[in-house]
C-alpha positions in Angstrom: 22.9 -17.3 17.7 21.5 -17.1 14.2 17.9 -16.4 13.6 16.5 -17.7 10.4 14.1 -15.3 8.6 10.5 -16.5 8.6 9.0 -14.1 6.1 9.8 -13.5 2.5 8.9 -9.9 2.6 7.9 -7.3 5.1 5.2 -4.9 3.9 6.1 -1.6 5.4 6.3 -0.5 9.1 4.4 -1.6 12.2 1.2 0.4 12.7 -1.1 -0.2 15.6 1.3 -3.0 16.7 0.7 -5.0 13.4 2.9 -5.3 10.3 2.1 -6.9 7.0 4.3 -9.8 5.9 4.5 -12.2 3.0 4.2 -15.7 4.5 5.5 -18.8 2.6 6.2 -16.7 -0.4 2.5 -16.6 -1.5 0.2 -14.4 0.4 0.3 -11.5 2.9 -1.0 -11.4 6.5 -0.1 -9.5 9.6 2.2 -10.2 12.5 2.4 -8.6 16.0 5.4 -7.1 17.7 6.5 -10.6 18.9 6.5 -11.9 15.3 3.4 -14.1 15.8 0.9 -14.3 12.9 -2.3 -12.4 14.0 -4.1 -12.2 10.7 -3.6 -15.2 8.4 -2.0 -14.7 5.0 -5.0 -14.6 2.6 -4.2 -11.4 0.7 -2.3 -10.3 -2.4 -1.3 -7.0 -0.9 -1.8 -5.3 2.5 -1.8 -1.8 3.8 -1.0 -0.3 7.2 -3.6 0.0 10.0 -5.2 3.3 10.9 -7.9 3.6 13.5 -8.1 -0.2 13.6 -8.7 -0.8 9.9 -6.4 -1.5 6.9 -7.0 -1.9 3.2 -6.0 -5.2 1.6 -6.2 -6.6 -1.9 -7.7 -10.0 -2.5 -8.5 -11.4 -5.9 -8.4 -7.9 -7.5 -10.8 -6.6 -4.9 -10.0 -3.9 -2.3 -11.3 -4.9 1.2 -11.0 -3.3 4.6 -10.1 -5.5 7.5 -10.2 -4.8 11.2 -7.1 -5.5 13.4 -8.9 -8.7 14.4 -8.8 -10.0 10.8 -12.6 -9.5 10.2 -13.6 -8.0 6.8 -15.4 -4.8 7.7 -16.0 -3.3 4.2 -15.1 -3.4 0.6 -14.8 -1.1 -2.3 -17.3 -1.6 -5.0 -15.5 -3.5 -7.8 -16.9 -1.5 -10.7 -14.7 1.4 -11.4 -11.7 0.0 -9.4 -8.7 -1.0 -11.4 -5.5 -2.7 -10.4 -2.3 -0.6 -10.7 1.3 -1.9 -10.2 3.7 0.5 -8.5 7.5 -0.1 -9.1 10.7 1.8 -8.2 14.3 1.2 -8.9 15.8 0.7 -6.5 12.9 -0.8 -4.6 11.8 0.3 -1.2 10.2 3.7 -1.9 7.0 4.7 -0.1 4.2 5.3 -2.5 1.3 7.8 -2.2 -1.5 8.1 -4.7 -3.4 11.4 -4.2 -6.3 12.4 -6.4 -5.0 15.3 -8.5 -7.8 17.6 -7.5 -6.8 17.2 -3.8 -3.1 17.6 -4.6 -3.5 20.7 -6.8 -5.7 22.5 -4.2 -3.8 21.6 -1.1 -1.8 24.3 0.6 0.0 21.7 2.7 1.2 18.8 0.5 3.5 17.5 3.2 0.5 17.0 5.5 -1.2 14.9 2.7 1.8 12.6 2.8 2.3 12.5 6.6 -1.3 11.6 7.2 -0.9 8.3 5.4 -4.5 8.7 4.1 -3.1 8.3 0.5 -0.4 5.7 1.3 -0.7 2.9 -1.2 -1.2 -0.5 0.4 1.3 -1.5 1.5 2.9 1.8 0.7 6.0 0.2 -0.7 7.1 -0.5 -4.2 6.4 -3.6 -6.3 2.8 -3.4 -5.0 -0.6 -3.8 -6.5 -3.3 -1.4 -5.4 -6.9 -0.7 -6.4 -7.6 2.8 -7.6 -10.7 4.5 -9.0 -10.7 4.3 -12.8 -12.1 7.8 -13.5 -9.8 9.8 -11.1 -6.4 11.2 -12.2 -3.8 10.8 -9.4 -0.5 12.4 -8.5 1.7 9.6 -7.5 4.6 10.4 -5.1 7.5 8.0 -4.6 9.7 8.8 -1.5 13.1 7.0 -1.1 15.2 8.4 1.6 15.5 12.1 0.9 14.7 11.6 -2.8 11.3 12.3 -4.2 9.8 11.5 -7.6 6.3 12.5 -8.8 4.3 11.3 -11.8 0.7 11.7 -12.9 -1.4 8.6 -13.3 -4.6 8.0 -15.3 -5.8 4.5 -14.2 -8.2 4.5 -17.2 -5.2 4.2 -19.6 -2.2 3.1 -17.4 -1.9 -0.1 -15.3 1.7 0.5 -14.1 3.8 3.3 -12.7 7.6 2.9 -12.6 10.2 5.4 -11.5 14.0 5.2 -11.3 15.9 7.0 -8.7 19.4 8.4 -9.6 
């Protein structure tokens, strides 16, 4: 038996029994463990769920949605800029940690394992909203390889790394 793929792109891993997917090659929504669409595809990018909430990008705005699909909050648009994250090859997990948190942390691996700084969707070729006046340490993880770069969203709108 051959199962035809239904989704153009899967946006990361399942979290809280939901996974972001690109439907019909246009927008992202969420499916459950059975592959049924649970949150309709209305978003340009989606993050993973944590404590029942995920960040999503819609029309250059960062919103927070509940696992029911209800919008439960939004970032204020002033001061939020759109950043493109790219890696070659694709598939790296991407974290954007405010540099002040990164530099003062005694446990950087914990910062990455908590997923608090995982870029929605946390994968490459992704657009995310970041605060304009904050410098970030951006960490790309691909398998056992790791690349780090600093990012100033006030002057950069794209971060790209190439893995050897």
